[in-house]
N, C-alpha and C positions, 0 to 999 in steps of 0.2 A: 573455453574447452580445456578441461584438465586432461594431461596426457601421462599415462602410467606404463612404463615398459613391463612387459610380462613374457616370459618364454615357456612357463609351465603353469599348471593349475595351483599357483601359490595360495595357500589357505588365507593369509591376511589380505592379500589383494582381492580374492574372490569374495571374502566377507564384506569388503568395502563396496564392491560392485553390486552385491545383493542388496545392501542397505540403500544404495542409489535406486535400484530398480524398484524397491518397495515404496520408495518416496515419489515414484512417477517420473524418474529421470530417464533421459535417453542416452544410451551408450553406443559406442562403436567397438566391435569385437571381431576377432578372427573366426572364420569358418573354414571348411575344406575347400571352399570355392574362392570367395572374395571376402573382403572386410564387410561386415554387416551393420546396419543400424538396428538397434534393438530396444525393446522396452517390455514391460509386463503386458502380454497380449490381452489381458482381461481389464486393463486400465484404460478406459476410453480416451481420457485426457492426454495420457502419454502417447496413445496410438495417433491421436490427432496431431500432436506435436511432430511426430515423424513425417506425417503428410506435408506439414509446413515446412520442415527442414528440407525435404526432397523436392518441394514444389510439385507435388504429385497429385493428379486429380483424385477426388474422393471415391470415384467410381471404379478405381483401379485397386483391387484387393491386395493385401499384404500377406506374404507367406509367414509362417511361424515354425519355430523349432519345438519338438517334444523330446523328452529324455528317454521314453520307453513306448513300446506298443501300447502298454496299459494306459499311459497318460493320453495317447492318441485316442483310445477307445472311450476315455472320459468325456471328450469333446466332439468326436466325430463318429459317424456310422461307417464301419469298415466292411465293405462286401467281399465276396470271395475272390473276385478279380484283384482288388486291392491287397488282400491277405497274401496272395501269390507274390505280387511285386515287392511287397514289404519283406517277405521271407528271403527274396532273391537279392535285394538291393540296400536294405537298411542295416546298420547306418551307412549312409552314402548320399551322393548328391542327386537324389530322386525325390522331388516334392510331389505329393499326390493330393489332388483336390478331391475332397469327399463332402457328403452332406454333414452339416453341423447338427448335433442332436437338438431336439426341440428345446429342451430345458437349458441349453447353452447358447441359443441363437442371440438372445439379448446380450449375454456377456461378451460374445465374440462379434456382436453387431453384423450378422449375416447369416444366411442359410447354408453357405458352402464355405469351406476353409482348406487352404493348401498347407501341408506340413511334411517334415522329414525329421530323421534323427541325424545330426551331424556327427561325423567320426572325429571331429576336432575336439580334443580333450577339454580345452578351455570352454568352448561353446556348450559342450555336453555337460560339464560340471555346473556352469551357470544355470542351465535349465533345471538340473536335478536339485540343486541347492535352493532355487526359487520355489520349486514345487509347482510351477505353472508354465504354460507355454510362453516363449519369448519371441517377439517379432524378429523376422529375419529378412530384411530387404537390403539390397546393395547400398553401401554407403557412398552415394554420389547424388548429384542433382538429376532430377527425372529427365531421361532421354540422353544422358551422357554416359560415357564408359564407366564400368565398375572400377573399384579401387583394389589394388594389390599391395599398396603401401600406404603408410600414415602421411607421407608427404603429399600424396595425391588428395588425400582426404582434407588435409589442412588447406590446400589450394581451392578445393571446392567450397569450403565453408567459412574461411577466415572473414570474408567481407559480407557474408549473409546475415540478415536480421535474425533468422532462427538457426541455431547451431546445436550440435550434440553437447551434452553435459560432461561426458567422460569418454576418453579414447584409450583403449587397450592396444598398445603398440607391441605386436608380436613379430616385428620384422617384416621383411618382404615375403609375401605368400607366393606359392607356385601358381604359374599361369593356369587359367581354368576357363572353360566355356560358360561356367555357371551350372546350376542344378537343371536337370531336365525336368520339366513340368508336365505332368499328365492329368487329365481330368477323368476321374472315375466316380462322378455323381451317378453314373449308371454303369451297368456291367460292360458296356462297350468302351474300350480305351480310346481317348482322344489325346494326341500329343499337342500340347499348347506351345512347348518350346523344347528344342533338342539341345541338350548340354552335354555334360561329361558322361552321362549314361545313355546307351543306345537301346531303345525298346523295340522288339520285333512284334509287329502287329500280326 
C-alpha cells in the first residue's frame, strides 16, 4: 500500500492516481463522508478486487461517483423524481439507485446502479479526469465502521491478503453518517439508508 499525502487536487498526484486507475488499480481516496475504496467502475477485474479487499458478498452492489449529471445520464435512466432530488442535493451525500441503461448493463454488471456527485474536490477531480464513474464504497472490511483517517485504514488492511494499491492521505475527515441512499428504480422513493441528507417522503 503506497501512501501519498494530498491536501488539494494537485495535478501531478492526480495524474499518478489516474494512471493507476487506468491500469486497474484500487485506490483509497477522500470523499465528503468517509474515505472510499475506488477503481474504474467499468473495469470488472478491479471491481472484483474491491469485493475481495472488503470481504464483501458479491450480491451487495457497490455505489459509484460521477462527475456530472451528464455522466450519470450516460449510464443510468433518470426519472422525474430522481431529477428533482438531483437538483436539490447534488453535489452532496445523496446516493440514488436508478436503472442502468440497457447498453451499459454489461459494463456495470447489473440492471441497477447507485451514484452521486461528491462535493469533495479531490474525489470530483479524479472522476472528471478519468472520464468514467469511480467506485465509491467505504474503505473498511465489510460490516466494520467506515474510516475517517488513514490510520484506521492501515489497521484494517495491513494484515489482509488483499489490499488497496494506493492511499491518498488527506488527513482526518469530518465525522459523517455517510451518504443517504434512496432507491428510485421506480417513481416511488424508497429510503435504503438514512445518512447526512434527510429526505421527506
